[in-house]
BALOBA-1460 file (C-alpha; in Angstrom, 3 decimals):
// residues 399
<rec num="1" residu="m" x="-7.518" y="9.981" z="5.329"/>
<rec num="2" residu="p" x="-7.739" y="8.772" z="8.992"/>
<rec num="3" residu="q" x="-4.979" y="9.714" z="11.392"/>
<rec num="4" residu="a" x="-2.094" y="7.280" z="11.860"/>
<rec num="5" residu="i" x="-1.982" y="5.356" z="15.124"/>
<rec num="6" residu="s" x="1.657" y="4.257" z="15.282"/>
<rec num="7" residu="s" x="4.661" y="4.892" z="13.140"/>
<rec num="8" residu="a" x="8.106" y="5.140" z="14.701"/>
<rec num="9" residu="t" x="11.201" y="3.037" z="14.157"/>
<rec num="10" residu="n" x="14.830" y="3.688" z="15.061"/>
<rec num="11" residu="k" x="15.760" y="4.387" z="11.421"/>
<rec num="12" residu="g" x="12.912" y="6.540" z="10.196"/>
<rec num="13" residu="m" x="9.171" y="6.799" z="9.925"/>
<rec num="14" residu="v" x="8.551" y="4.083" z="7.364"/>
<rec num="15" residu="a" x="5.344" y="2.266" z="8.379"/>
<rec num="16" residu="t" x="2.113" y="3.551" z="9.849"/>
<rec num="17" residu="i" x="-1.224" y="1.932" z="10.629"/>
<rec num="18" residu="h" x="-4.721" y="3.301" z="10.894"/>
<rec num="19" residu="r" x="-8.239" y="1.930" z="10.921"/>
<rec num="20" residu="v" x="-10.491" y="2.053" z="7.877"/>
<rec num="21" residu="t" x="-14.202" y="2.316" z="8.580"/>
<rec num="22" residu="a" x="-16.942" y="0.243" z="7.013"/>
<rec num="23" residu="g" x="-19.468" y="1.803" z="4.670"/>
<rec num="24" residu="n" x="-17.672" y="4.210" z="2.329"/>
<rec num="25" residu="g" x="-14.224" y="4.316" z="3.953"/>
<rec num="26" residu="y" x="-12.818" y="2.320" z="1.043"/>
<rec num="27" residu="l" x="-13.600" y="5.137" z="-1.412"/>
<rec num="28" residu="y" x="-10.443" y="7.001" z="-0.406"/>
<rec num="29" residu="y" x="-8.351" y="4.284" z="-2.006"/>
<rec num="30" residu="l" x="-10.346" y="4.330" z="-5.225"/>
<rec num="31" residu="r" x="-10.708" y="8.076" z="-5.673"/>
<rec num="32" residu="n" x="-7.383" y="9.257" z="-4.385"/>
<rec num="33" residu="i" x="-5.045" y="6.392" z="-5.156"/>
<rec num="34" residu="a" x="-6.345" y="4.119" z="-7.881"/>
<rec num="35" residu="a" x="-8.742" y="6.283" z="-9.869"/>
<rec num="36" residu="n" x="-7.042" y="5.871" z="-13.210"/>
<rec num="37" residu="d" x="-10.393" y="5.617" z="-14.965"/>
<rec num="38" residu="i" x="-11.719" y="9.083" z="-14.179"/>
<rec num="39" residu="t" x="-14.712" y="8.799" z="-16.475"/>
<rec num="40" residu="a" x="-16.125" y="5.820" z="-14.588"/>
<rec num="41" residu="r" x="-16.376" y="7.589" z="-11.238"/>
<rec num="42" residu="g" x="-16.371" y="11.230" z="-12.172"/>
<rec num="43" residu="r" x="-14.085" y="14.008" z="-10.981"/>
<rec num="44" residu="s" x="-14.519" y="16.874" z="-8.549"/>
<rec num="45" residu="s" x="-12.257" y="19.597" z="-7.239"/>
<rec num="46" residu="l" x="-11.807" y="17.627" z="-4.020"/>
<rec num="47" residu="a" x="-10.979" y="14.295" z="-5.588"/>
<rec num="48" residu="d" x="-8.730" y="15.354" z="-8.447"/>
<rec num="49" residu="y" x="-5.537" y="14.266" z="-6.698"/>
<rec num="50" residu="y" x="-3.413" y="13.250" z="-9.619"/>
<rec num="51" residu="s" x="-3.006" y="13.620" z="-13.341"/>
<rec num="52" residu="a" x="-5.626" y="12.319" z="-15.716"/>
<rec num="53" residu="h" x="-3.742" y="9.037" z="-15.869"/>
<rec num="54" residu="g" x="-4.044" y="8.517" z="-12.116"/>
<rec num="55" residu="e" x="-2.323" y="5.856" z="-10.054"/>
<rec num="56" residu="a" x="-1.804" y="2.171" z="-10.745"/>
<rec num="57" residu="p" x="-4.742" y="-0.064" z="-9.788"/>
<rec num="58" residu="g" x="-4.561" y="-1.997" z="-6.542"/>
<rec num="59" residu="r" x="-3.373" y="-5.597" z="-6.354"/>
<rec num="60" residu="w" x="-4.550" y="-8.400" z="-4.063"/>
<rec num="61" residu="q" x="-2.066" y="-9.757" z="-1.514"/>
<rec num="62" residu="g" x="-1.972" y="-12.250" z="1.352"/>
<rec num="63" residu="s" x="-2.134" y="-15.989" z="1.911"/>
<rec num="64" residu="g" x="-5.766" y="-15.663" z="3.026"/>
<rec num="65" residu="l" x="-6.754" y="-15.143" z="-0.609"/>
<rec num="66" residu="a" x="-6.676" y="-18.898" z="-1.189"/>
<rec num="67" residu="a" x="-9.886" y="-19.275" z="0.795"/>
<rec num="68" residu="l" x="-11.574" y="-16.749" z="-1.508"/>
<rec num="69" residu="n" x="-10.280" y="-18.269" z="-4.756"/>
<rec num="70" residu="i" x="-8.581" y="-14.996" z="-5.701"/>
<rec num="71" residu="p" x="-5.029" y="-15.214" z="-7.123"/>
<rec num="72" residu="p" x="-2.349" y="-13.008" z="-5.517"/>
<rec num="73" residu="g" x="-1.504" y="-10.088" z="-7.764"/>
<rec num="74" residu="a" x="-4.957" y="-9.902" z="-9.335"/>
<rec num="75" residu="e" x="-6.260" y="-6.392" z="-9.951"/>
<rec num="76" residu="v" x="-8.559" y="-4.938" z="-7.297"/>
<rec num="77" residu="t" x="-11.883" y="-3.711" z="-8.682"/>
<rec num="78" residu="e" x="-14.257" y="-1.149" z="-7.244"/>
<rec num="79" residu="s" x="-16.970" y="-3.771" z="-6.896"/>
<rec num="80" residu="q" x="-14.632" y="-5.980" z="-4.855"/>
<rec num="81" residu="m" x="-13.673" y="-3.087" z="-2.570"/>
<rec num="82" residu="k" x="-17.308" y="-2.224" z="-1.985"/>
<rec num="83" residu="s" x="-18.175" y="-5.818" z="-1.087"/>
<rec num="84" residu="l" x="-15.218" y="-6.623" z="1.177"/>
<rec num="85" residu="f" x="-14.404" y="-3.282" z="2.799"/>
<rec num="86" residu="g" x="-17.821" y="-1.683" z="2.492"/>
<rec num="87" residu="l" x="-20.063" y="-4.568" z="3.540"/>
<rec num="88" residu="g" x="-17.772" y="-7.276" z="4.936"/>
<rec num="89" residu="i" x="-18.757" y="-9.920" z="2.391"/>
<rec num="90" residu="h" x="-16.863" y="-11.870" z="-0.282"/>
<rec num="91" residu="p" x="-15.020" y="-9.555" z="-2.725"/>
<rec num="92" residu="n" x="-16.717" y="-11.332" z="-5.620"/>
<rec num="93" residu="a" x="-20.112" y="-11.237" z="-3.939"/>
<rec num="94" residu="e" x="-21.913" y="-9.822" z="-6.961"/>
<rec num="95" residu="q" x="-20.907" y="-12.695" z="-9.224"/>
<rec num="96" residu="i" x="-21.359" y="-15.333" z="-6.513"/>
<rec num="97" residu="e" x="-24.817" y="-14.157" z="-5.584"/>
<rec num="98" residu="e" x="-25.899" y="-13.896" z="-9.201"/>
<rec num="99" residu="q" x="-24.765" y="-17.464" z="-9.940"/>
<rec num="100" residu="v" x="-26.293" y="-18.957" z="-6.781"/>
<rec num="101" residu="y" x="-29.560" y="-17.103" z="-7.292"/>
<rec num="102" residu="a" x="-29.858" y="-18.337" z="-10.879"/>
<rec num="103" residu="h" x="-29.043" y="-21.901" z="-9.832"/>
<rec num="104" residu="q" x="-31.653" y="-21.879" z="-7.048"/>
<rec num="105" residu="i" x="-34.305" y="-20.589" z="-9.424"/>
<rec num="106" residu="t" x="-33.546" y="-23.425" z="-11.845"/>
<rec num="107" residu="l" x="-34.027" y="-25.836" z="-8.934"/>
<rec num="108" residu="g" x="-37.504" y="-24.428" z="-8.338"/>
<rec num="109" residu="a" x="-36.823" y="-22.053" z="-5.432"/>
<rec num="110" residu="n" x="-38.914" y="-18.905" z="-5.129"/>
<rec num="111" residu="d" x="-37.353" y="-15.426" z="-5.213"/>
<rec num="112" residu="r" x="-37.106" y="-15.082" z="-1.435"/>
<rec num="113" residu="a" x="-35.455" y="-18.457" z="-0.925"/>
<rec num="114" residu="a" x="-33.071" y="-17.947" z="-3.844"/>
<rec num="115" residu="t" x="-32.073" y="-14.517" z="-2.523"/>
<rec num="116" residu="r" x="-31.447" y="-15.930" z="0.944"/>
<rec num="117" residu="a" x="-29.246" y="-18.697" z="-0.471"/>
<rec num="118" residu="a" x="-27.314" y="-16.206" z="-2.598"/>
<rec num="119" residu="e" x="-26.615" y="-13.914" z="0.345"/>
<rec num="120" residu="k" x="-25.511" y="-16.851" z="2.485"/>
<rec num="121" residu="a" x="-23.032" y="-17.936" z="-0.202"/>
<rec num="122" residu="s" x="-21.232" y="-14.575" z="-0.119"/>
<rec num="123" residu="k" x="-21.086" y="-14.165" z="3.674"/>
<rec num="124" residu="l" x="-17.792" y="-13.865" z="5.529"/>
<rec num="125" residu="g" x="-19.175" y="-13.888" z="9.037"/>
<rec num="126" residu="n" x="-21.417" y="-11.020" z="10.146"/>
<rec num="127" residu="k" x="-21.847" y="-7.988" z="7.924"/>
<rec num="128" residu="f" x="-20.390" y="-4.705" z="9.137"/>
<rec num="129" residu="a" x="-22.591" y="-2.391" z="11.129"/>
<rec num="130" residu="v" x="-22.675" y="0.981" z="9.338"/>
<rec num="131" residu="y" x="-23.537" y="4.148" z="11.248"/>
<rec num="132" residu="e" x="-24.768" y="7.398" z="9.799"/>
<rec num="133" residu="a" x="-22.130" y="10.117" z="9.600"/>
<rec num="134" residu="r" x="-22.916" y="13.286" z="11.592"/>
<rec num="135" residu="s" x="-19.833" y="15.420" z="11.127"/>
<rec num="136" residu="q" x="-19.620" y="19.187" z="11.471"/>
<rec num="137" residu="y" x="-18.356" y="19.401" z="7.890"/>
<rec num="138" residu="r" x="-21.383" y="17.536" z="6.542"/>
<rec num="139" residu="q" x="-23.711" y="19.704" z="8.603"/>
<rec num="140" residu="q" x="-22.141" y="22.911" z="7.318"/>
<rec num="141" residu="c" x="-22.395" y="21.634" z="3.740"/>
<rec num="142" residu="s" x="-26.073" y="20.895" z="4.303"/>
<rec num="143" residu="d" x="-26.594" y="24.420" z="5.699"/>
<rec num="144" residu="a" x="-24.723" y="25.883" z="2.704"/>
<rec num="145" residu="f" x="-26.917" y="23.953" z="0.265"/>
<rec num="146" residu="r" x="-30.041" y="25.289" z="1.927"/>
<rec num="147" residu="a" x="-28.649" y="28.829" z="1.923"/>
<rec num="148" residu="h" x="-27.846" y="28.518" z="-1.780"/>
<rec num="149" residu="n" x="-31.432" y="27.498" z="-2.570"/>
<rec num="150" residu="s" x="-32.784" y="30.291" z="-0.413"/>
<rec num="151" residu="e" x="-30.723" y="32.835" z="-2.359"/>
<rec num="152" residu="q" x="-32.238" y="31.429" z="-5.572"/>
<rec num="153" residu="n" x="-35.764" y="31.629" z="-4.106"/>
<rec num="154" residu="l" x="-36.047" y="27.844" z="-4.297"/>
<rec num="155" residu="p" x="-37.370" y="25.341" z="-1.749"/>
<rec num="156" residu="p" x="-34.601" y="24.299" z="0.722"/>
<rec num="157" residu="t" x="-34.415" y="20.699" z="-0.504"/>
<rec num="158" residu="t" x="-34.277" y="21.476" z="-4.229"/>
<rec num="159" residu="a" x="-31.660" y="19.370" z="-6.017"/>
<rec num="160" residu="i" x="-28.478" y="21.326" z="-6.812"/>
<rec num="161" residu="p" x="-26.448" y="20.540" z="-9.965"/>
<rec num="162" residu="d" x="-23.370" y="18.411" z="-9.280"/>
<rec num="163" residu="d" x="-20.885" y="21.084" z="-10.349"/>
<rec num="164" residu="e" x="-22.455" y="23.662" z="-8.047"/>
<rec num="165" residu="r" x="-22.607" y="21.189" z="-5.142"/>
<rec num="166" residu="a" x="-18.899" y="20.433" z="-5.642"/>
<rec num="167" residu="r" x="-18.101" y="24.151" z="-5.618"/>
<rec num="168" residu="i" x="-20.038" y="24.675" z="-2.394"/>
<rec num="169" residu="r" x="-18.419" y="21.667" z="-0.696"/>
<rec num="170" residu="t" x="-14.971" y="22.906" z="-1.707"/>
<rec num="171" residu="q" x="-15.717" y="26.389" z="-0.380"/>
<rec num="172" residu="v" x="-16.993" y="25.035" z="2.954"/>
<rec num="173" residu="a" x="-14.032" y="22.694" z="3.317"/>
<rec num="174" residu="t" x="-11.524" y="25.434" z="2.499"/>
<rec num="175" residu="e" x="-13.028" y="27.793" z="5.069"/>
<rec num="176" residu="m" x="-13.093" y="25.118" z="7.800"/>
<rec num="177" residu="f" x="-9.552" y="23.948" z="6.988"/>
<rec num="178" residu="t" x="-8.243" y="27.530" z="7.152"/>
<rec num="179" residu="i" x="-9.861" y="28.112" z="10.529"/>
<rec num="180" residu="e" x="-8.486" y="24.860" z="11.956"/>
<rec num="181" residu="y" x="-4.897" y="25.211" z="10.701"/>
<rec num="182" residu="e" x="-4.676" y="29.014" z="10.488"/>
<rec num="183" residu="r" x="-3.616" y="28.774" z="6.835"/>
<rec num="184" residu="p" x="-5.248" y="27.760" z="3.564"/>
<rec num="185" residu="p" x="-4.695" y="24.217" z="2.248"/>
<rec num="186" residu="l" x="-1.558" y="23.743" z="0.154"/>
<rec num="187" residu="n" x="-3.521" y="22.196" z="-2.706"/>
<rec num="188" residu="a" x="-6.556" y="20.062" z="-3.549"/>
<rec num="189" residu="r" x="-4.790" y="16.925" z="-2.326"/>
<rec num="190" residu="e" x="-4.360" y="18.228" z="1.200"/>
<rec num="191" residu="l" x="-7.901" y="19.557" z="1.229"/>
<rec num="192" residu="s" x="-9.305" y="16.229" z="0.039"/>
<rec num="193" residu="g" x="-7.471" y="14.418" z="2.823"/>
<rec num="194" residu="w" x="-9.041" y="16.794" z="5.339"/>
<rec num="195" residu="v" x="-12.482" y="16.161" z="3.858"/>
<rec num="196" residu="a" x="-11.997" y="12.392" z="4.088"/>
<rec num="197" residu="k" x="-11.025" y="12.679" z="7.758"/>
<rec num="198" residu="n" x="-13.891" y="14.997" z="8.644"/>
<rec num="199" residu="s" x="-16.547" y="13.036" z="6.762"/>
<rec num="200" residu="r" x="-16.151" y="9.870" z="8.818"/>
<rec num="201" residu="p" x="-18.845" y="8.898" z="11.316"/>
<rec num="202" residu="k" x="-17.809" y="9.070" z="14.966"/>
<rec num="203" residu="h" x="-18.837" y="5.450" z="15.420"/>
<rec num="204" residu="a" x="-18.328" y="2.842" z="12.712"/>
<rec num="205" residu="a" x="-17.312" y="-0.763" z="12.320"/>
<rec num="206" residu="v" x="-13.674" y="-1.364" z="11.441"/>
<rec num="207" residu="a" x="-13.493" y="-2.704" z="7.886"/>
<rec num="208" residu="g" x="-9.732" y="-3.014" z="7.757"/>
<rec num="209" residu="f" x="-6.316" y="-1.697" z="8.688"/>
<rec num="210" residu="d" x="-4.192" y="0.399" z="6.350"/>
<rec num="211" residu="i" x="-0.479" y="-0.229" z="6.895"/>
<rec num="212" residu="t" x="1.429" y="2.285" z="4.785"/>
<rec num="213" residu="f" x="5.017" y="1.406" z="3.890"/>
<rec num="214" residu="s" x="7.261" y="4.357" z="2.969"/>
<rec num="215" residu="p" x="11.006" y="4.131" z="2.324"/>
<rec num="216" residu="v" x="13.303" y="6.895" z="3.528"/>
<rec num="217" residu="k" x="13.221" y="10.045" z="1.395"/>
<rec num="218" residu="s" x="16.465" y="9.410" z="-0.468"/>
<rec num="219" residu="v" x="14.937" y="6.260" z="-1.967"/>
<rec num="220" residu="s" x="12.042" y="8.285" z="-3.385"/>
<rec num="221" residu="v" x="14.453" y="10.954" z="-4.634"/>
<rec num="222" residu="l" x="16.586" y="8.424" z="-6.527"/>
<rec num="223" residu="w" x="13.472" y="6.635" z="-7.798"/>
<rec num="224" residu="a" x="12.123" y="9.915" z="-9.203"/>
<rec num="225" residu="l" x="15.368" y="10.960" z="-10.889"/>
<rec num="226" residu="a" x="16.756" y="7.647" z="-12.128"/>
<rec num="227" residu="s" x="16.358" y="6.032" z="-15.530"/>
<rec num="228" residu="p" x="13.208" y="3.934" z="-16.095"/>
<rec num="229" residu="d" x="15.181" y="0.712" z="-15.600"/>
<rec num="230" residu="i" x="16.664" y="1.820" z="-12.261"/>
<rec num="231" residu="s" x="13.335" y="3.237" z="-11.091"/>
<rec num="232" residu="q" x="11.640" y="-0.060" z="-11.841"/>
<rec num="233" residu="r" x="14.294" y="-1.964" z="-9.894"/>
<rec num="234" residu="i" x="13.807" y="0.376" z="-6.943"/>
<rec num="235" residu="e" x="10.075" y="-0.352" z="-7.063"/>
<rec num="236" residu="v" x="10.813" y="-4.083" z="-7.112"/>
<rec num="237" residu="a" x="13.011" y="-3.705" z="-4.019"/>
<rec num="238" residu="h" x="10.243" y="-1.690" z="-2.348"/>
<rec num="239" residu="r" x="7.667" y="-4.359" z="-3.188"/>
<rec num="240" residu="r" x="9.894" y="-7.227" z="-2.012"/>
<rec num="241" residu="a" x="10.544" y="-5.459" z="1.300"/>
<rec num="242" residu="i" x="6.786" y="-5.123" z="1.803"/>
<rec num="243" residu="e" x="6.338" y="-8.829" z="1.079"/>
<rec num="244" residu="d" x="9.002" y="-9.624" z="3.682"/>
<rec num="245" residu="a" x="7.249" y="-7.479" z="6.288"/>
<rec num="246" residu="l" x="3.796" y="-8.911" z="5.488"/>
<rec num="247" residu="s" x="5.124" y="-12.460" z="5.661"/>
<rec num="248" residu="w" x="6.411" y="-11.778" z="9.168"/>
<rec num="249" residu="l" x="3.086" y="-10.200" z="10.163"/>
<rec num="250" residu="e" x="1.098" y="-13.186" z="8.890"/>
<rec num="251" residu="n" x="3.274" y="-15.632" z="10.811"/>
<rec num="252" residu="n" x="3.609" y="-13.666" z="14.025"/>
<rec num="253" residu="a" x="0.943" y="-11.015" z="14.475"/>
<rec num="254" residu="v" x="-2.318" y="-11.905" z="12.731"/>
<rec num="255" residu="f" x="-4.765" y="-13.770" z="14.970"/>
<rec num="256" residu="t" x="-8.373" y="-13.675" z="16.085"/>
<rec num="257" residu="r" x="-9.903" y="-14.128" z="19.527"/>
<rec num="258" residu="l" x="-12.505" y="-16.618" z="20.730"/>
<rec num="259" residu="g" x="-14.318" y="-17.362" z="23.947"/>
<rec num="260" residu="r" x="-15.887" y="-15.139" z="26.569"/>
<rec num="261" residu="n" x="-14.442" y="-11.623" z="26.253"/>
<rec num="262" residu="g" x="-12.004" y="-12.952" z="23.641"/>
<rec num="263" residu="i" x="-9.958" y="-14.851" z="26.179"/>
<rec num="264" residu="r" x="-8.351" y="-17.201" z="23.618"/>
<rec num="265" residu="q" x="-6.070" y="-16.032" z="20.834"/>
<rec num="266" residu="v" x="-6.153" y="-18.458" z="17.906"/>
<rec num="267" residu="d" x="-4.364" y="-18.870" z="14.571"/>
<rec num="268" residu="v" x="-5.875" y="-17.934" z="11.219"/>
<rec num="269" residu="e" x="-5.148" y="-18.890" z="7.616"/>
<rec num="270" residu="g" x="-3.610" y="-15.528" z="6.675"/>
<rec num="271" residu="i" x="-4.565" y="-12.037" z="5.602"/>
<rec num="272" residu="v" x="-6.628" y="-10.736" z="2.716"/>
<rec num="273" residu="a" x="-5.173" y="-7.412" z="1.608"/>
<rec num="274" residu="a" x="-5.340" y="-4.898" z="-1.229"/>
<rec num="275" residu="g" x="-2.119" y="-3.015" z="-1.980"/>
<rec num="276" residu="f" x="-2.140" y="0.455" z="-3.591"/>
<rec num="277" residu="t" x="1.149" y="2.044" z="-4.632"/>
<rec num="278" residu="h" x="1.226" y="5.819" z="-4.488"/>
<rec num="279" residu="r" x="3.761" y="8.079" z="-6.209"/>
<rec num="280" residu="d" x="3.828" y="11.376" z="-4.333"/>
<rec num="281" residu="s" x="2.910" y="13.196" z="-1.152"/>
<rec num="282" residu="r" x="-0.047" y="15.524" z="-0.754"/>
<rec num="283" residu="a" x="2.416" y="18.383" z="-1.219"/>
<rec num="284" residu="g" x="3.346" y="16.987" z="-4.642"/>
<rec num="285" residu="d" x="6.828" y="15.768" z="-3.656"/>
<rec num="286" residu="p" x="8.124" y="12.433" z="-4.998"/>
<rec num="287" residu="d" x="7.099" y="9.946" z="-2.327"/>
<rec num="288" residu="l" x="7.022" y="6.278" z="-3.296"/>
<rec num="289" residu="h" x="4.868" y="4.422" z="-0.782"/>
<rec num="290" residu="t" x="2.287" y="1.665" z="-0.670"/>
<rec num="291" residu="h" x="-0.965" y="1.391" z="1.260"/>
<rec num="292" residu="v" x="-1.619" y="-2.233" z="2.243"/>
<rec num="293" residu="l" x="-5.276" y="-2.400" z="3.227"/>
<rec num="294" residu="i" x="-5.749" y="-5.532" z="5.355"/>
<rec num="295" residu="a" x="-9.366" y="-6.669" z="5.553"/>
<rec num="296" residu="n" x="-10.814" y="-7.172" z="9.028"/>
<rec num="297" residu="r" x="-11.834" y="-10.651" z="7.950"/>
<rec num="298" residu="v" x="-9.723" y="-13.776" z="8.620"/>
<rec num="299" residu="r" x="-10.625" y="-17.449" z="8.459"/>
<rec num="300" residu="t" x="-9.820" y="-19.696" z="11.381"/>
<rec num="301" residu="l" x="-8.700" y="-23.285" z="10.952"/>
<rec num="302" residu="d" x="-12.312" y="-24.473" z="11.461"/>
<rec num="303" residu="g" x="-13.335" y="-22.616" z="8.277"/>
<rec num="304" residu="k" x="-15.229" y="-19.771" z="9.971"/>
<rec num="305" residu="w" x="-14.634" y="-16.103" z="9.224"/>
<rec num="306" residu="r" x="-13.925" y="-13.755" z="12.100"/>
<rec num="307" residu="t" x="-12.286" y="-10.385" z="12.832"/>
<rec num="308" residu="i" x="-8.612" y="-9.667" z="13.488"/>
<rec num="309" residu="d" x="-7.129" y="-9.256" z="16.955"/>
<rec num="310" residu="s" x="-6.347" y="-5.588" z="16.314"/>
<rec num="311" residu="k" x="-4.375" y="-5.004" z="19.520"/>
<rec num="312" residu="t" x="-1.730" y="-7.545" z="18.533"/>
<rec num="313" residu="l" x="-1.599" y="-6.184" z="14.991"/>
<rec num="314" residu="h" x="-1.058" y="-2.623" z="16.168"/>
<rec num="315" residu="e" x="1.676" y="-3.680" z="18.572"/>
<rec num="316" residu="a" x="3.498" y="-5.506" z="15.766"/>
<rec num="317" residu="v" x="3.659" y="-2.598" z="13.320"/>
<rec num="318" residu="v" x="6.887" y="-1.181" z="14.783"/>
<rec num="319" residu="t" x="8.596" y="-4.540" z="14.190"/>
<rec num="320" residu="a" x="7.123" y="-4.808" z="10.699"/>
<rec num="321" residu="s" x="8.428" y="-1.309" z="10.010"/>
<rec num="322" residu="e" x="11.923" y="-2.335" z="11.089"/>
<rec num="323" residu="i" x="11.751" y="-5.391" z="8.844"/>
<rec num="324" residu="f" x="10.631" y="-3.311" z="5.868"/>
<rec num="325" residu="d" x="13.359" y="-0.743" z="6.556"/>
<rec num="326" residu="s" x="16.177" y="-3.267" z="6.816"/>
<rec num="327" residu="r" x="14.964" y="-5.407" z="3.922"/>
<rec num="328" residu="i" x="14.645" y="-2.540" z="1.435"/>
<rec num="329" residu="e" x="18.216" y="-1.575" z="2.314"/>
<rec num="330" residu="h" x="19.265" y="-5.187" z="1.718"/>
<rec num="331" residu="h" x="17.462" y="-5.473" z="-1.624"/>
<rec num="332" residu="l" x="18.843" y="-2.156" z="-2.891"/>
<rec num="333" residu="e" x="22.358" y="-2.982" z="-1.750"/>
<rec num="334" residu="t" x="22.164" y="-6.419" z="-3.396"/>
<rec num="335" residu="d" x="20.578" y="-5.381" z="-6.697"/>
<rec num="336" residu="l" x="21.950" y="-1.861" z="-7.249"/>
<rec num="337" residu="n" x="25.063" y="-1.806" z="-5.024"/>
<rec num="338" residu="l" x="23.689" y="1.192" z="-3.126"/>
<rec num="339" residu="q" x="25.024" y="2.073" z="0.311"/>
<rec num="340" residu="f" x="23.254" y="3.656" z="3.258"/>
<rec num="341" residu="e" x="24.558" y="5.832" z="6.091"/>
<rec num="342" residu="a" x="23.076" y="7.819" z="8.952"/>
<rec num="343" residu="r" x="21.652" y="11.158" z="7.862"/>
<rec num="344" residu="p" x="23.903" y="13.942" z="9.170"/>
<rec num="345" residu="g" x="22.712" y="16.670" z="11.465"/>
<rec num="346" residu="r" x="20.417" y="14.509" z="13.618"/>
<rec num="347" residu="t" x="20.591" y="15.175" z="17.365"/>
<rec num="348" residu="p" x="20.709" y="12.281" z="19.885"/>
<rec num="349" residu="d" x="17.054" y="12.805" z="20.841"/>
<rec num="350" residu="q" x="15.884" y="12.623" z="17.208"/>
<rec num="351" residu="v" x="14.997" y="9.432" z="15.352"/>
<rec num="352" residu="q" x="18.074" y="8.324" z="13.429"/>
<rec num="353" residu="i" x="17.479" y="7.943" z="9.685"/>
<rec num="354" residu="r" x="19.670" y="6.109" z="7.190"/>
<rec num="355" residu="e" x="19.779" y="7.545" z="3.679"/>
<rec num="356" residu="i" x="21.373" y="6.480" z="0.399"/>
<rec num="357" residu="v" x="24.991" y="7.629" z="0.174"/>
<rec num="358" residu="g" x="25.396" y="10.315" z="-2.473"/>
<rec num="359" residu="i" x="21.890" y="11.806" z="-2.368"/>
<rec num="360" residu="p" x="22.299" y="15.491" z="-1.351"/>
<rec num="361" residu="l" x="20.621" y="16.408" z="1.916"/>
<rec num="362" residu="e" x="19.495" y="19.692" z="0.327"/>
<rec num="363" residu="l" x="17.485" y="17.784" z="-2.278"/>
<rec num="364" residu="i" x="15.969" y="15.514" z="0.364"/>
<rec num="365" residu="e" x="14.843" y="18.545" z="2.357"/>
<rec num="366" residu="a" x="13.614" y="20.407" z="-0.743"/>
<rec num="367" residu="w" x="11.341" y="17.491" z="-1.592"/>
<rec num="368" residu="s" x="9.964" y="17.142" z="1.948"/>
<rec num="369" residu="q" x="7.357" y="19.924" z="1.873"/>
<rec num="370" residu="r" x="4.754" y="17.779" z="3.601"/>
<rec num="371" residu="g" x="7.074" y="17.022" z="6.509"/>
<rec num="372" residu="a" x="8.114" y="20.656" z="6.747"/>
<rec num="373" residu="a" x="4.474" y="21.750" z="6.938"/>
<rec num="374" residu="i" x="3.808" y="19.238" z="9.728"/>
<rec num="375" residu="v" x="6.850" y="20.426" z="11.690"/>
<rec num="376" residu="a" x="5.782" y="24.060" z="11.292"/>
<rec num="377" residu="r" x="2.275" y="23.255" z="12.508"/>
<rec num="378" residu="l" x="3.681" y="21.257" z="15.439"/>
<rec num="379" residu="d" x="5.765" y="24.270" z="16.448"/>
<rec num="380" residu="q" x="2.641" y="26.454" z="16.377"/>
<rec num="381" residu="l" x="0.678" y="24.005" z="18.531"/>
<rec num="382" residu="t" x="3.583" y="23.603" z="20.968"/>
<rec num="383" residu="a" x="3.844" y="27.373" z="21.402"/>
<rec num="384" residu="a" x="0.086" y="27.633" z="21.998"/>
<rec num="385" residu="f" x="0.247" y="24.810" z="24.561"/>
<rec num="386" residu="q" x="3.091" y="26.510" z="26.409"/>
<rec num="387" residu="t" x="1.163" y="29.791" z="26.511"/>
<rec num="388" residu="t" x="-1.931" y="28.068" z="27.894"/>
<rec num="389" residu="f" x="-0.384" y="25.631" z="30.372"/>
<rec num="390" residu="g" x="3.022" y="27.129" z="31.090"/>
<rec num="391" residu="r" x="5.014" y="24.067" z="30.062"/>
<rec num="392" residu="e" x="5.869" y="21.960" z="27.016"/>
<rec num="393" residu="p" x="3.408" y="19.221" z="26.022"/>
<rec num="394" residu="s" x="4.307" y="15.624" z="26.786"/>
<rec num="395" residu="p" x="4.873" y="13.147" z="23.904"/>
<rec num="396" residu="k" x="1.446" y="11.614" z="24.611"/>
<rec num="397" residu="g" x="-0.292" y="14.983" z="24.779"/>
<rec num="398" residu="d" x="-1.294" y="14.520" z="28.431"/>
<rec num="399" residu="l" x="-2.626" y="17.540" z="30.272"/>
C-alpha cells in the first residue's frame, strides 16, 4: 500500500491520505480488503490477508454519485473499480457501453461508429495515462523466473505454473524485505503491503486519494471485546463520524482548477468515493478503520468532468481528521455513555491521545504490535542517521 502523505492531529493519528495510481492500483482494495469471494479472484500466499470469509464489500459514498446514477450505499463491484479507478471512466461503463453499442447497431451504425458512441457515453473526461511499471522487485522476479527455467533446462520464457510463480514471488519479496528492514516480515499481510508498494510504477496518473479513518486504539479494543450489539453501535458511530468528516470535506475542500496553469479554483458537485471497512492491522491486532477511496474525477457545475485540486485536499486532511476524532467521541458519548480522557504517560512533545475511560493501557499497548514495530524501526533508522551525520534527523528528514 502506498506511503501516507499526512496524518497528524492533536489527539491522535486518526486520518491519513495517500495517492492511488491508475492502472491496477485499485486491486489492493479488492484483494486485501474486500476479497470475500476468494474463488472469483484466486488466492496466493501474498494476497491471503484475511480469513476465508474476508472483509465486507465496499460501499459507494459521496454526493457526486447523483451524476452517475449510483445510489449511496450500493455495493462496490470489481468491474466498477476497474472502470473508475483503473481507467477513469464511468463505474458502470461495461453496461453503458453494451447498451449504447446495441442501440447504435439497431439504428444502422457500423461497428466502428457504434463502438465510438459507446466509449463516448462512458467517458468522464480524459482517460488516465497508464505507465509501465519498472520496479526492482518486478525485475528480480523476472530474473528468478528465468533462473527457474534454466535450472529445469527449459527456454527462459517458458510459462511457469501459477503455484510455482507465486512461490518464487514470495521468496523474492521475503528476501528483499529482509534486506531492507533487517528483519523478516511479521506475516503475509505485511509482506503483501510491501509488494504493493514496490510494484507501483515510478510515474503514473493519480486515480484517486485514499483517506483512511482510524479511531484511537481503545475504540478498536472495546469494539473487539464487546457484545455484538455494542460492537455494531461502535461501528455505527465510526461510520457517522466519517460521514461528518466527508461532508465537511465536500463543502470546504473539494474543488478543481481551470484556466492557464490552473489559476482559477472552482466548485464541483461533490465526491465519488468507495468506502472499505477493515477489521485489523497488518500485525493482526484489532484495528477498526475505513479506507475512503475518493475518485480523481469531479463534475463542475457546467457538467464537465475534471480532476480534483489535490493540494487543497491534502491540506484539509488534518482538519477532517480533527472532525472525525471529535465526532466519534461525540457519537460514542451520546449513544453508549462512554467517556474519554487523555492517555497517561504522554510527554509534552508527544501527540496527545484521548482514550476511552476504563480501557487498560496495557491492553492498548499489547494490541499495538504494528505501531511498536514502526517505533522500533524508527529507532534503528535514527541511530543509523546519527552515526552517519553526527546529529539527530529533522522531522522532515532534511540532510
